[in-house]
gemmi code that builds the backbone of each chain (N, CA, C; Angstrom):
import gemmi

chains = {
    "A": [
        ("UNK", (62.763, -1.183, -212.908), (62.942, -1.785, -211.819), (61.920, -3.245, -211.517)),
        ("UNK", (62.881, -3.925, -210.652), (62.432, -5.158, -210.389), (60.787, -5.263, -209.531)),
        ("UNK", (60.507, -7.012, -209.726), (58.884, -6.401, -208.818), (59.161, -6.575, -207.371)),
        ("UNK", (60.631, -7.181, -206.915), (60.730, -6.662, -205.703), (60.877, -5.393, -205.202)),
        ("UNK", (61.188, -4.896, -205.905), (61.659, -3.335, -205.815), (60.476, -2.491, -205.806)),
        ("UNK", (59.532, -3.126, -206.926), (57.927, -2.355, -207.047), (57.316, -2.662, -205.607)),
        ("UNK", (57.272, -3.552, -204.650), (56.825, -4.115, -203.934), (57.329, -3.725, -202.595)),
        ("UNK", (58.435, -2.808, -202.764), (59.028, -2.375, -201.508), (58.543, -0.293, -201.829)),
        ("UNK", (58.388, -0.248, -202.930), (57.638, 1.293, -203.147), (56.232, 1.167, -202.867)),
        ("UNK", (55.765, 0.105, -202.922), (54.406, 0.291, -202.702), (54.487, 0.202, -201.649)),
        ("UNK", (55.205, -0.449, -200.484), (55.315, -0.554, -198.751), (55.534, 0.673, -198.287)),
        ("UNK", (56.158, 1.768, -198.872), (57.031, 3.095, -198.488), (55.784, 4.403, -199.027)),
        ("UNK", (55.218, 3.581, -199.969), (54.910, 4.895, -199.727), (53.538, 4.125, -199.061)),
        ("UNK", (52.833, 3.616, -198.802), (51.503, 3.526, -198.172), (51.868, 3.669, -196.377)),
        ("UNK", (53.356, 3.709, -196.234), (53.527, 3.711, -194.856), (53.248, 5.353, -194.891)),
        ("UNK", (54.019, 5.630, -196.147), (54.472, 7.439, -195.838), (53.077, 7.811, -195.505)),
        ("UNK", (51.985, 7.721, -196.761), (50.981, 8.149, -196.948), (50.518, 8.183, -195.529)),
        ("UNK", (49.834, 6.875, -195.135), (49.404, 6.662, -193.498), (49.906, 7.586, -192.208)),
        ("UNK", (51.279, 7.436, -192.061), (52.041, 8.928, -191.338), (51.042, 10.008, -191.356)),
        ("UNK", (50.983, 10.214, -192.716), (50.775, 12.075, -192.703), (49.227, 12.419, -192.469)),
        ("UNK", (48.874, 11.026, -192.969), (47.232, 11.148, -192.767), (46.944, 10.392, -191.008)),
        ("UNK", (47.687, 10.045, -190.160), (47.658, 10.222, -189.224), (46.927, 9.079, -189.428)),
        ("UNK", (47.478, 7.866, -189.766), (46.298, 6.753, -189.711), (47.785, 5.586, -189.207)),
        ("UNK", (46.940, 5.044, -187.810), (48.094, 4.964, -187.076), (47.735, 3.401, -187.031)),
        ("UNK", (46.616, 3.230, -187.556), (46.591, 1.009, -188.233), (47.290, 1.125, -189.501)),
        ("UNK", (46.772, 1.675, -190.519), (47.702, 1.578, -192.257), (48.860, 1.292, -191.900)),
        ("UNK", (49.701, 2.575, -190.901), (51.342, 2.641, -190.529), (51.341, 1.330, -190.024)),
        ("UNK", (51.340, 0.758, -189.066), (51.429, -0.274, -188.237), (51.555, -1.567, -189.361)),
        ("UNK", (50.362, -1.088, -189.954), (50.336, -2.985, -190.997), (51.863, -2.437, -191.655)),
        ("UNK", (52.228, -1.402, -192.613), (53.364, -1.437, -193.048), (55.201, -2.010, -192.574)),
        ("UNK", (54.556, -1.964, -191.312), (56.088, -2.314, -190.100), (55.694, -4.047, -189.944)),
        ("UNK", (57.234, -4.277, -190.309), (57.184, -6.037, -189.406), (57.590, -5.721, -188.076)),
        ("UNK", (57.141, -7.410, -187.673), (57.299, -7.478, -186.190), (58.736, -7.319, -185.605)),
        ("UNK", (59.865, -7.067, -185.690), (61.098, -7.157, -185.709), (61.358, -5.664, -186.325)),
        ("UNK", (61.624, -4.591, -185.789), (61.207, -3.077, -185.711), (62.183, -2.196, -185.686)),
        ("UNK", (63.090, -1.165, -186.001), (63.907, -0.555, -185.113), (63.744, 1.126, -186.064)),
        ("UNK", (63.408, 1.744, -185.672), (63.449, 3.497, -185.443), (64.944, 4.715, -184.991)),
        ("UNK", (65.295, 5.443, -186.157), (65.973, 6.306, -185.264), (65.892, 7.468, -185.561)),
        ("UNK", (65.727, 8.346, -185.080), (65.755, 10.127, -185.852), (66.714, 10.701, -184.462)),
        ("UNK", (67.689, 12.051, -184.982), (67.869, 12.616, -184.457), (67.091, 13.386, -182.501)),
        ("UNK", (66.061, 12.844, -182.490), (65.737, 13.371, -181.056), (64.937, 11.744, -180.177)),
        ("UNK", (64.729, 10.711, -181.276), (64.688, 9.786, -180.666), (64.699, 8.240, -181.203)),
        ("UNK", (64.811, 7.305, -180.780), (65.106, 6.179, -181.543), (64.009, 4.746, -180.728)),
        ("UNK", (62.957, 4.033, -181.632), (62.587, 2.920, -180.607), (62.967, 1.967, -181.689)),
        ("UNK", (62.685, 0.193, -180.682), (62.902, -0.851, -181.152), (61.415, -1.893, -181.220)),
        ("UNK", (60.451, -0.106, -181.387), (59.251, -1.079, -180.840), (57.644, 0.035, -181.866)),
        ("UNK", (57.044, -0.993, -182.623), (56.068, -0.345, -184.371), (55.289, 0.544, -183.364)),
        ("UNK", (55.037, 0.235, -182.348), (53.501, 0.549, -181.591), (53.813, 1.842, -181.062)),
        ("UNK", (55.293, 1.619, -180.026), (55.583, 3.372, -179.482), (56.001, 4.267, -180.538)),
        ("UNK", (57.170, 3.528, -181.657), (57.051, 4.673, -182.714), (56.295, 5.178, -182.938)),
        ("UNK", (54.629, 4.664, -183.185), (53.931, 5.081, -183.545), (52.538, 5.939, -182.712)),
        ("UNK", (52.591, 5.968, -181.780), (52.015, 6.659, -180.448), (52.574, 8.623, -181.104)),
        ("UNK", (51.960, 9.261, -180.742), (52.254, 10.413, -180.964), (52.287, 11.279, -181.633)),
        ("UNK", (52.114, 10.094, -182.545), (51.067, 10.805, -184.593), (50.605, 11.638, -184.328)),
        ("UNK", (49.069, 11.662, -184.117), (48.197, 12.706, -183.926), (49.319, 14.126, -183.797)),
        ("UNK", (49.665, 14.300, -182.956), (50.869, 15.726, -182.105), (51.798, 15.789, -183.403)),
        ("UNK", (51.934, 14.896, -183.913), (52.550, 15.943, -185.239), (51.849, 16.309, -185.981)),
        ("UNK", (51.060, 15.247, -186.786), (49.861, 15.375, -187.546), (49.246, 16.579, -187.820)),
        ("UNK", (49.298, 17.288, -186.403), (48.703, 18.561, -185.710), (48.920, 19.891, -186.305)),
        ("UNK", (50.716, 19.552, -186.899), (51.293, 20.716, -187.005), (52.232, 20.429, -187.855)),
        ("UNK", (51.262, 19.881, -188.732), (51.759, 19.515, -190.606), (51.109, 19.910, -191.457)),
        ("UNK", (51.412, 21.279, -192.240), (50.434, 21.566, -193.360), (50.557, 20.933, -194.568)),
        ("UNK", (51.635, 20.244, -195.013), (51.776, 20.293, -196.207), (53.236, 19.512, -196.606)),
        ("UNK", (52.976, 18.108, -197.061), (54.323, 17.521, -197.409), (54.655, 17.516, -199.107)),
        ("UNK", (55.600, 17.558, -199.222), (56.111, 17.985, -200.684), (57.448, 17.313, -201.142)),
        ("UNK", (57.035, 16.047, -201.795), (57.875, 15.213, -201.875), (59.025, 15.299, -203.044)),
        ("UNK", (60.444, 15.746, -202.576), (61.234, 16.216, -203.857), (62.281, 14.623, -204.254)),
        ("UNK", (62.588, 13.559, -203.797), (62.773, 12.308, -204.150), (62.421, 11.440, -203.698)),
        ("UNK", (61.976, 10.245, -204.922), (61.829, 8.690, -204.132), (63.035, 8.132, -204.664)),
        ("UNK", (63.371, 7.004, -204.141), (64.533, 5.899, -204.737), (64.619, 4.514, -204.083)),
        ("UNK", (64.199, 3.418, -205.222), (63.340, 2.807, -204.456), (64.418, 1.487, -204.608)),
        ("UNK", (64.831, 0.281, -203.723), (65.392, -1.172, -204.620), (65.104, -1.563, -204.167)),
        ("UNK", (65.545, -3.026, -204.270), (64.641, -4.253, -203.627), (64.483, -4.674, -202.457)),
        ("UNK", (65.500, -4.246, -201.050), (65.868, -4.166, -199.579), (65.021, -2.830, -199.355)),
        ("UNK", (65.440, -1.898, -199.678), (65.423, -0.607, -199.438), (65.114, 0.664, -200.216)),
        ("UNK", (64.904, 1.780, -199.156), (64.953, 3.010, -200.536), (64.814, 4.317, -199.486)),
        ("UNK", (64.467, 5.383, -200.078), (64.374, 6.371, -199.481), (63.739, 7.675, -199.986)),
        ("UNK", (63.443, 8.313, -199.099), (62.565, 9.498, -199.399), (63.184, 10.856, -199.125)),
        ("UNK", (62.877, 11.921, -199.824), (63.747, 13.418, -199.605), (62.408, 14.146, -199.344)),
        ("UNK", (61.824, 14.813, -198.662), (60.773, 15.522, -198.856), (61.049, 16.726, -197.737)),
        ("UNK", (60.179, 17.990, -198.253), (59.681, 18.861, -197.079), (58.766, 19.122, -196.646)),
        ("UNK", (58.832, 19.124, -195.254), (57.283, 19.143, -194.032), (56.838, 20.681, -193.768)),
        ("UNK", (56.419, 20.891, -194.260), (55.562, 22.152, -194.049), (54.646, 22.119, -192.870)),
        ("UNK", (55.422, 22.628, -191.912), (55.109, 22.727, -190.250), (54.067, 24.359, -189.916)),
        ("UNK", (53.493, 24.020, -189.434), (52.573, 25.461, -188.451), (53.547, 26.153, -187.464)),
        ("UNK", (54.417, 25.636, -187.585), (55.658, 26.192, -186.659), (56.528, 27.119, -186.366)),
        ("UNK", (55.903, 28.270, -186.578), (57.445, 29.194, -186.882), (58.382, 29.052, -187.055)),
        ("UNK", (59.645, 29.126, -185.626), (60.476, 28.188, -185.516), (60.887, 27.238, -186.275)),
        ("UNK", (60.566, 26.282, -186.091), (61.102, 25.042, -187.232), (60.202, 25.414, -189.073)),
        ("UNK", (59.251, 26.009, -189.931), (58.850, 26.126, -190.723), (59.223, 25.198, -191.733)),
        ("UNK", (59.784, 24.939, -192.871), (59.909, 24.228, -193.485), (61.247, 22.861, -193.197)),
        ("UNK", (60.584, 22.072, -192.683), (62.049, 20.433, -192.623), (62.005, 19.809, -193.438)),
        ("UNK", (63.486, 20.539, -194.301), (63.944, 19.320, -195.108), (64.247, 18.178, -194.647)),
        ("UNK", (63.444, 16.594, -194.839), (64.105, 15.812, -194.388), (64.240, 14.733, -195.625)),
        ("UNK", (65.386, 13.507, -194.550), (65.832, 12.177, -195.615), (65.210, 11.396, -194.636)),
        ("UNK", (64.735, 10.194, -195.256), (63.600, 8.607, -194.678), (64.547, 7.802, -195.688)),
        ("UNK", (64.979, 6.704, -194.489), (65.446, 6.003, -195.282), (65.075, 4.699, -194.969)),
        ("UNK", (64.600, 3.955, -195.543), (64.039, 2.118, -194.992), (64.929, 1.221, -195.807)),
        ("UNK", (64.834, 0.277, -194.616), (64.950, -0.897, -195.439), (63.851, -1.960, -195.052)),
        ("UNK", (63.711, -2.693, -196.382), (62.497, -3.697, -196.865), (62.615, -5.201, -196.630)),
        ("UNK", (61.750, -5.565, -195.919), (62.481, -7.292, -196.177), (60.737, -7.728, -196.142)),
        ("UNK", (60.287, -8.476, -197.241), (58.720, -9.667, -197.173), (58.323, -8.584, -197.486)),
        ("UNK", (58.280, -7.375, -198.048), (57.086, -5.982, -197.988), (56.664, -5.527, -196.910)),
        ("UNK", (57.651, -5.874, -195.953), (57.569, -4.863, -194.356), (58.806, -4.005, -194.176)),
        ("UNK", (58.351, -3.043, -193.451), (59.732, -2.376, -193.056), (60.134, -2.309, -192.060)),
        ("UNK", (61.377, -3.269, -191.505), (62.412, -3.105, -190.661), (62.938, -2.008, -189.723)),
        ("UNK", (63.442, -0.907, -190.793), (64.646, -0.372, -189.794), (63.918, 1.002, -190.661)),
        ("UNK", (63.973, 2.147, -190.303), (63.892, 3.321, -190.318), (64.707, 4.989, -190.335)),
        ("UNK", (65.638, 5.196, -191.059), (67.151, 6.327, -190.251), (65.834, 7.535, -190.631)),
        ("UNK", (65.615, 8.582, -190.175), (65.178, 9.570, -190.111), (66.180, 10.360, -190.161)),
        ("UNK", (66.430, 11.356, -190.921), (67.443, 13.061, -190.753), (66.955, 14.188, -190.945)),
        ("UNK", (67.432, 14.847, -190.430), (66.574, 15.810, -190.341), (67.152, 16.897, -189.562)),
        ("UNK", (66.995, 18.490, -189.555), (68.081, 19.484, -188.946), (67.552, 19.775, -187.330)),
        ("UNK", (68.034, 18.588, -186.195), (66.719, 18.713, -185.325), (66.397, 20.379, -184.321)),
        ("UNK", (67.717, 21.301, -184.641), (68.270, 22.370, -184.163), (66.811, 23.149, -183.724)),
        ("UNK", (65.889, 23.333, -184.587), (64.951, 24.546, -184.074), (63.659, 23.752, -182.843)),
        ("UNK", (64.043, 22.328, -183.451), (62.822, 21.323, -182.240), (63.750, 21.618, -181.093)),
        ("UNK", (65.043, 21.976, -180.655), (65.471, 22.192, -179.038), (64.561, 23.465, -178.274)),
        ("UNK", (64.450, 24.188, -179.728), (63.818, 25.297, -179.292), (62.156, 25.317, -178.902)),
        ("UNK", (61.455, 24.757, -179.471), (60.471, 24.034, -179.387), (60.213, 23.346, -177.949)),
        ("UNK", (61.186, 22.693, -177.643), (60.849, 21.233, -176.269), (60.960, 22.356, -175.526)),
        ("UNK", (62.043, 23.444, -175.520), (62.332, 24.089, -174.313), (61.653, 24.773, -173.597)),
        ("UNK", (60.575, 25.151, -175.190), (58.904, 26.108, -174.510), (57.537, 24.876, -173.577)),
        ("UNK", (58.163, 24.182, -173.808), (57.139, 23.128, -173.756), (56.990, 22.992, -172.395)),
        ("UNK", (56.487, 22.848, -171.241), (56.691, 23.012, -169.651), (56.010, 21.650, -168.962)),
        ("UNK", (58.414, 21.243, -168.738), (57.747, 19.439, -168.070), (57.687, 19.005, -167.173)),
        ("UNK", (56.889, 18.012, -167.285), (55.950, 17.900, -166.132), (57.560, 17.091, -164.866)),
    ],
    "B": [
        ("UNK", (69.906, -1.881, -213.359), (70.422, -0.398, -213.273), (70.684, -0.290, -214.812)),
        ("UNK", (70.015, 0.455, -215.108), (70.014, 1.893, -217.075), (71.774, 1.838, -217.344)),
        ("UNK", (71.757, 1.744, -217.948), (73.585, 2.793, -218.149), (73.842, 4.008, -217.865)),
        ("UNK", (72.638, 4.787, -217.489), (72.827, 6.072, -217.339), (72.429, 6.427, -216.114)),
        ("UNK", (71.752, 5.550, -215.327), (71.574, 5.143, -213.890), (73.346, 4.745, -213.221)),
        ("UNK", (74.649, 3.859, -214.362), (75.809, 3.596, -213.840), (76.306, 4.640, -213.755)),
        ("UNK", (76.048, 5.578, -214.954), (77.068, 6.739, -215.106), (76.562, 7.536, -214.026)),
        ("UNK", (75.207, 8.119, -213.265), (75.275, 8.413, -212.421), (75.877, 7.882, -211.336)),
        ("UNK", (75.947, 6.203, -210.739), (76.382, 5.944, -209.423), (77.675, 6.348, -209.940)),
        ("UNK", (78.712, 6.591, -211.120), (79.991, 6.371, -211.296), (80.329, 7.875, -210.666)),
        ("UNK", (79.624, 8.537, -211.494), (79.572, 10.806, -210.571), (79.764, 10.956, -209.525)),
        ("UNK", (78.484, 10.242, -208.767), (78.488, 10.278, -207.147), (79.457, 9.708, -206.975)),
        ("UNK", (79.535, 8.247, -206.744), (80.851, 7.744, -206.399), (82.153, 9.089, -206.602)),
        ("UNK", (82.695, 8.865, -207.167), (83.845, 9.861, -207.822), (83.437, 11.377, -207.037)),
        ("UNK", (82.381, 11.737, -207.114), (82.415, 13.135, -206.201), (82.917, 12.786, -204.363)),
        ("UNK", (81.758, 11.686, -203.766), (81.640, 11.379, -202.551), (83.703, 11.078, -202.596)),
        ("UNK", (84.080, 10.507, -203.319), (85.434, 9.164, -202.587), (86.259, 10.752, -202.457)),
        ("UNK", (85.946, 12.178, -204.169), (87.539, 13.073, -203.570), (86.867, 14.061, -202.658)),
        ("UNK", (85.599, 14.280, -201.955), (85.329, 14.924, -201.364), (86.388, 14.558, -200.068)),
        ("UNK", (85.383, 13.022, -200.017), (86.248, 12.664, -198.467), (87.741, 12.604, -198.206)),
        ("UNK", (88.427, 12.489, -199.714), (90.105, 12.237, -199.071), (90.261, 14.380, -199.741)),
        ("UNK", (89.714, 15.026, -200.189), (89.826, 16.535, -199.878), (90.522, 16.988, -201.218)),
        ("UNK", (90.140, 15.967, -202.190), (90.346, 16.322, -203.634), (89.498, 17.470, -204.427)),
        ("UNK", (90.114, 18.486, -204.118), (89.311, 20.123, -204.687), (88.610, 19.422, -206.404)),
        ("UNK", (89.860, 19.059, -206.883), (89.773, 19.429, -208.477), (89.508, 18.471, -209.023)),
        ("UNK", (89.699, 17.021, -208.048), (88.593, 16.207, -208.595), (87.616, 15.933, -208.423)),
        ("UNK", (87.385, 16.575, -207.295), (85.719, 17.071, -206.673), (84.855, 17.852, -208.039)),
        ("UNK", (85.557, 18.596, -208.197), (85.164, 19.857, -208.923), (84.798, 19.475, -210.465)),
        ("UNK", (85.099, 18.378, -210.996), (85.379, 18.058, -212.287), (83.726, 17.057, -212.365)),
        ("UNK", (83.105, 16.303, -210.861), (82.078, 16.157, -211.140), (81.008, 17.131, -211.112)),
        ("UNK", (80.897, 18.672, -210.624), (79.944, 19.304, -210.420), (79.999, 20.227, -212.154)),
        ("UNK", (78.423, 20.154, -212.160), (78.253, 20.807, -213.586), (79.121, 22.843, -213.270)),
        ("UNK", (78.312, 23.173, -214.457), (78.441, 24.124, -214.214), (77.832, 25.128, -213.545)),
        ("UNK", (76.392, 24.791, -214.320), (74.909, 25.319, -213.519), (74.700, 24.390, -212.525)),
        ("UNK", (75.135, 24.754, -210.977), (75.205, 24.015, -210.072), (74.780, 24.650, -208.734)),
        ("UNK", (73.952, 23.781, -207.894), (73.506, 24.151, -207.135), (73.431, 23.094, -204.976)),
        ("UNK", (73.954, 23.845, -204.281), (74.633, 22.907, -202.680), (73.551, 23.663, -201.781)),
        ("UNK", (72.532, 22.777, -201.184), (72.328, 23.803, -199.769), (72.547, 22.195, -198.764)),
        ("UNK", (72.794, 22.649, -197.541), (72.574, 22.427, -196.278), (71.988, 22.980, -194.796)),
        ("UNK", (72.037, 22.020, -194.136), (71.933, 23.483, -193.226), (71.996, 24.584, -192.348)),
        ("UNK", (73.128, 24.316, -193.084), (74.417, 25.584, -192.479), (74.381, 26.382, -193.179)),
        ("UNK", (74.360, 25.908, -194.775), (74.981, 26.876, -195.527), (74.308, 26.601, -197.819)),
        ("UNK", (74.301, 27.769, -198.132), (74.134, 27.332, -199.320), (74.979, 28.349, -200.618)),
        ("UNK", (75.034, 27.321, -201.234), (76.009, 28.293, -202.423), (75.412, 27.683, -204.398)),
        ("UNK", (75.297, 28.431, -205.222), (75.605, 28.610, -206.570), (76.853, 28.390, -207.151)),
        ("UNK", (77.383, 27.859, -206.266), (78.763, 28.578, -207.300), (79.425, 27.106, -206.425)),
        ("UNK", (80.475, 25.751, -207.629), (80.564, 24.769, -207.481), (82.187, 25.097, -206.465)),
        ("UNK", (83.097, 26.669, -206.666), (84.375, 26.920, -205.972), (84.282, 27.075, -204.781)),
        ("UNK", (82.981, 28.119, -204.669), (83.043, 28.273, -203.166), (82.273, 27.277, -202.416)),
        ("UNK", (81.148, 26.155, -203.113), (80.930, 25.213, -202.696), (82.205, 24.069, -201.779)),
        ("UNK", (83.452, 24.073, -202.935), (84.469, 23.490, -201.978), (85.177, 24.341, -201.704)),
        ("UNK", (85.573, 25.347, -201.119), (86.204, 25.973, -200.279), (85.997, 25.271, -199.065)),
        ("UNK", (87.092, 25.159, -198.478), (86.959, 25.129, -197.086), (87.236, 23.705, -196.983)),
        ("UNK", (86.726, 22.541, -197.995), (87.252, 21.463, -197.944), (87.909, 20.941, -196.912)),
        ("UNK", (89.265, 21.812, -196.876), (90.267, 21.251, -195.674), (90.468, 20.903, -194.509)),
        ("UNK", (89.587, 21.555, -194.428), (89.291, 22.513, -193.129), (88.099, 20.699, -192.449)),
        ("UNK", (86.870, 20.497, -193.538), (86.147, 19.673, -193.032), (87.097, 18.496, -193.337)),
        ("UNK", (88.192, 18.425, -193.897), (88.238, 16.653, -193.747), (89.250, 16.425, -192.479)),
        ("UNK", (89.908, 17.307, -192.367), (90.808, 17.579, -190.968), (89.987, 17.251, -189.785)),
        ("UNK", (88.488, 17.235, -190.125), (87.860, 16.695, -188.463), (87.007, 15.332, -188.675)),
        ("UNK", (87.260, 14.451, -190.451), (86.828, 13.616, -190.628), (88.132, 12.295, -190.109)),
        ("UNK", (87.371, 11.368, -189.075), (88.227, 10.706, -188.834), (87.832, 9.275, -189.827)),
        ("UNK", (86.894, 8.733, -190.236), (86.002, 7.447, -191.384), (84.852, 7.810, -191.724)),
        ("UNK", (84.327, 7.568, -193.075), (83.408, 7.735, -193.111), (82.578, 6.470, -193.369)),
        ("UNK", (81.132, 5.930, -192.962), (80.704, 4.025, -192.977), (79.604, 4.710, -193.940)),
        ("UNK", (79.321, 4.086, -195.394), (78.182, 4.117, -196.081), (77.257, 3.290, -195.592)),
        ("UNK", (75.868, 4.089, -195.238), (75.292, 2.652, -195.071), (74.299, 2.512, -195.963)),
        ("UNK", (74.278, 3.385, -196.807), (73.141, 2.834, -198.046), (73.552, 3.923, -199.645)),
        ("UNK", (73.367, 3.471, -200.335), (72.930, 4.546, -201.797), (72.299, 3.711, -202.771)),
        ("UNK", (71.902, 4.791, -203.462), (70.469, 4.555, -204.392), (70.943, 5.153, -205.468)),
        ("UNK", (71.262, 4.798, -206.685), (70.961, 5.194, -207.977), (69.608, 5.274, -208.965)),
        ("UNK", (69.476, 6.249, -209.484), (68.244, 6.681, -210.611), (69.050, 6.999, -211.775)),
        ("UNK", (68.415, 7.046, -213.354), (69.393, 7.894, -214.222), (69.663, 9.140, -213.918)),
        ("UNK", (68.701, 10.118, -213.139), (68.778, 11.617, -212.903), (69.305, 12.179, -211.631)),
        ("UNK", (69.317, 10.805, -210.580), (69.528, 11.293, -208.756), (69.712, 10.054, -207.795)),
        ("UNK", (69.694, 10.403, -207.218), (71.142, 9.593, -205.902), (70.888, 10.267, -205.064)),
        ("UNK", (70.734, 8.769, -204.167), (70.592, 9.167, -202.762), (71.742, 8.386, -202.062)),
        ("UNK", (72.730, 8.864, -201.119), (73.867, 8.301, -200.150), (73.505, 8.806, -198.362)),
        ("UNK", (73.182, 7.853, -198.158), (72.828, 7.852, -196.580), (74.434, 6.933, -195.978)),
        ("UNK", (75.164, 8.197, -194.851), (76.698, 7.828, -194.345), (76.852, 8.867, -192.809)),
        ("UNK", (77.510, 8.120, -192.650), (77.730, 8.284, -191.099), (78.913, 8.810, -191.364)),
        ("UNK", (79.680, 10.394, -191.118), (80.601, 10.614, -190.749), (81.358, 10.506, -189.251)),
        ("UNK", (81.834, 9.618, -188.908), (83.180, 9.770, -187.775), (84.068, 10.782, -187.496)),
        ("UNK", (83.421, 11.968, -186.507), (84.745, 13.393, -186.740), (85.362, 13.255, -185.494)),
        ("UNK", (86.202, 13.883, -185.548), (87.486, 14.485, -184.315), (86.862, 15.492, -182.957)),
        ("UNK", (85.369, 15.843, -183.214), (84.628, 16.722, -182.783), (83.751, 15.453, -181.494)),
        ("UNK", (84.500, 15.906, -180.224), (83.534, 15.257, -179.401), (82.346, 15.354, -179.298)),
        ("UNK", (81.720, 17.000, -179.963), (80.580, 17.331, -179.402), (79.112, 17.088, -181.008)),
        ("UNK", (80.576, 16.700, -181.844), (79.529, 16.254, -183.100), (79.731, 14.956, -183.040)),
        ("UNK", (80.800, 14.298, -182.946), (80.584, 12.766, -182.809), (80.377, 12.136, -184.166)),
        ("UNK", (79.715, 11.088, -184.726), (78.576, 10.570, -185.431), (77.809, 11.198, -185.798)),
        ("UNK", (78.368, 11.875, -186.966), (77.621, 12.561, -187.759), (76.541, 12.147, -189.199)),
        ("UNK", (75.216, 11.638, -188.991), (74.484, 11.143, -189.485), (73.887, 11.727, -190.889)),
        ("UNK", (74.116, 11.054, -191.881), (74.019, 12.808, -193.465), (73.201, 11.845, -193.620)),
        ("UNK", (72.579, 12.024, -194.830), (71.912, 11.386, -196.041), (72.158, 12.821, -197.166)),
        ("UNK", (72.654, 12.838, -198.245), (72.920, 13.820, -199.624), (72.538, 13.019, -200.696)),
        ("UNK", (71.507, 14.103, -201.051), (70.364, 13.674, -202.759), (71.320, 14.639, -203.453)),
        ("UNK", (71.309, 13.732, -204.991), (72.188, 14.552, -205.877), (70.891, 14.969, -206.921)),
        ("UNK", (70.878, 15.399, -207.840), (70.799, 15.686, -209.055), (71.572, 15.258, -210.424)),
        ("UNK", (71.727, 15.024, -211.294), (72.268, 14.846, -212.124), (72.099, 14.205, -213.602)),
        ("UNK", (73.295, 15.438, -214.311), (72.912, 15.493, -215.640), (74.102, 15.344, -216.995)),
        ("UNK", (73.698, 14.632, -217.404), (74.933, 14.377, -218.566), (76.396, 14.480, -218.090)),
        ("UNK", (76.038, 13.292, -216.531), (77.406, 12.561, -215.652), (78.502, 13.605, -214.903)),
        ("UNK", (76.892, 14.554, -215.113), (77.354, 15.614, -213.862), (76.620, 16.161, -212.779)),
        ("UNK", (77.023, 16.272, -211.867), (76.195, 16.791, -210.702), (75.697, 18.792, -211.048)),
        ("UNK", (74.325, 18.699, -210.742), (73.528, 19.603, -211.180), (73.003, 20.473, -209.371)),
        ("UNK", (72.829, 19.392, -208.831), (71.912, 20.086, -207.119), (73.140, 18.825, -206.162)),
        ("UNK", (73.179, 19.108, -205.029), (73.296, 18.167, -203.558), (72.706, 19.243, -203.038)),
        ("UNK", (71.853, 18.249, -202.394), (71.421, 18.665, -200.967), (71.546, 17.877, -199.724)),
        ("UNK", (72.587, 18.223, -198.685), (73.011, 17.643, -197.442), (71.713, 17.916, -196.643)),
        ("UNK", (71.639, 16.507, -196.143), (70.376, 16.425, -194.578), (71.412, 16.426, -193.732)),
        ("UNK", (71.095, 16.997, -192.286), (71.683, 16.585, -191.068), (71.296, 16.998, -189.932)),
        ("UNK", (71.693, 16.914, -189.296), (71.354, 17.719, -187.458), (72.365, 18.170, -187.458)),
        ("UNK", (72.069, 19.302, -187.523), (73.343, 20.462, -186.912), (73.355, 20.827, -185.500)),
        ("UNK", (72.451, 20.503, -184.808), (72.340, 20.446, -183.411), (73.642, 20.609, -182.925)),
        ("UNK", (74.939, 20.130, -182.982), (75.929, 20.070, -182.396), (76.988, 21.006, -183.006)),
        ("UNK", (76.595, 21.849, -184.307), (77.471, 22.327, -184.890), (77.145, 23.874, -184.606)),
        ("UNK", (76.077, 24.214, -183.881), (76.123, 25.757, -183.106), (76.760, 25.905, -182.227)),
        ("UNK", (76.724, 24.722, -180.898), (77.913, 24.818, -180.233), (79.165, 25.046, -180.446)),
        ("UNK", (79.515, 24.379, -181.403), (81.229, 24.336, -182.051), (81.177, 25.677, -183.030)),
        ("UNK", (80.749, 26.807, -183.391), (80.776, 27.858, -184.502), (81.251, 28.772, -182.944)),
        ("UNK", (80.080, 28.675, -182.206), (79.683, 29.749, -180.986), (81.334, 29.381, -180.553)),
        ("UNK", (81.698, 28.674, -180.118), (83.550, 28.552, -179.235), (84.524, 28.877, -180.338)),
        ("UNK", (83.891, 29.234, -181.558), (85.043, 29.260, -182.585), (84.726, 31.598, -182.569)),
        ("UNK", (86.551, 32.130, -181.799), (86.074, 33.372, -182.091), (86.037, 34.077, -183.389)),
        ("UNK", (84.816, 34.648, -183.831), (84.435, 35.411, -184.507), (85.553, 36.586, -184.594)),
        ("UNK", (85.481, 37.099, -186.033), (86.839, 38.145, -186.452), (86.173, 39.439, -185.782)),
    ],
}
model = gemmi.Model(1)
for chain_id, residues in chains.items():
    chain = gemmi.Chain(chain_id)
    for i, (resn, *xyz) in enumerate(residues, 1):
        res = gemmi.Residue()
        res.name, res.seqid = resn, gemmi.SeqId(i, " ")
        for name, pos in zip(("N", "CA", "C"), xyz):
            atom = gemmi.Atom()
            atom.name, atom.element = name, gemmi.Element(name[0])
            atom.pos, atom.b_iso = gemmi.Position(*pos), 0.0
            res.add_atom(atom)
        chain.add_residue(res)
    model.add_chain(chain)
structure = gemmi.Structure()
structure.add_model(model)
structure.setup_entities()
């Protein structure tokens, strides 16, 4: 791998570790000022908004099993299984694609089957 | 990239092209004898079974927009949007993770949000 790809790897791994231990400041440090996120359930152009609610997510994560990591100079993909404590969700197979520039993440596309989450969300009383 | 990663790239691209033009024999040539596939909707340990029904899938694909490709010696990830002709499905963001050995694909994990497909399947009369 090139030195740039090494740096991309360090940034993406730092983000991943921080996210799953619920460390918002550490995760925020890996994100660029201009940042975009999307997933089957939400989208955001704001790093702070993206990391809000991380506590709630981490609370339902039992462990994360990394299946594969691939790094290039300006991009990376992680594939992993999130073992959750929510029976209807169970193990969430996830792919996460990153764009990285100057050692910071500019774009995240999270891909997973959101089917069980619709059941979960219907069970939560709406304000 | 190493020569092995180059070969992995050629194999994965050949599979991807063959799949989206519905060319079952060409796709089959890229798959190893021992092969595993899983997706949110199905799993298979058989290359022939995996490729059965490809015609039906290709019929609803308008075009494929590749977002990112990443290749290593023994693995690869493609991220792409499948533009479908089914309004309720629309554009299907997809990640596809491959394991490759000796120039043939041994394992595919397809990741996408299957939510709209449950609606489609409910609309199909069951025999």
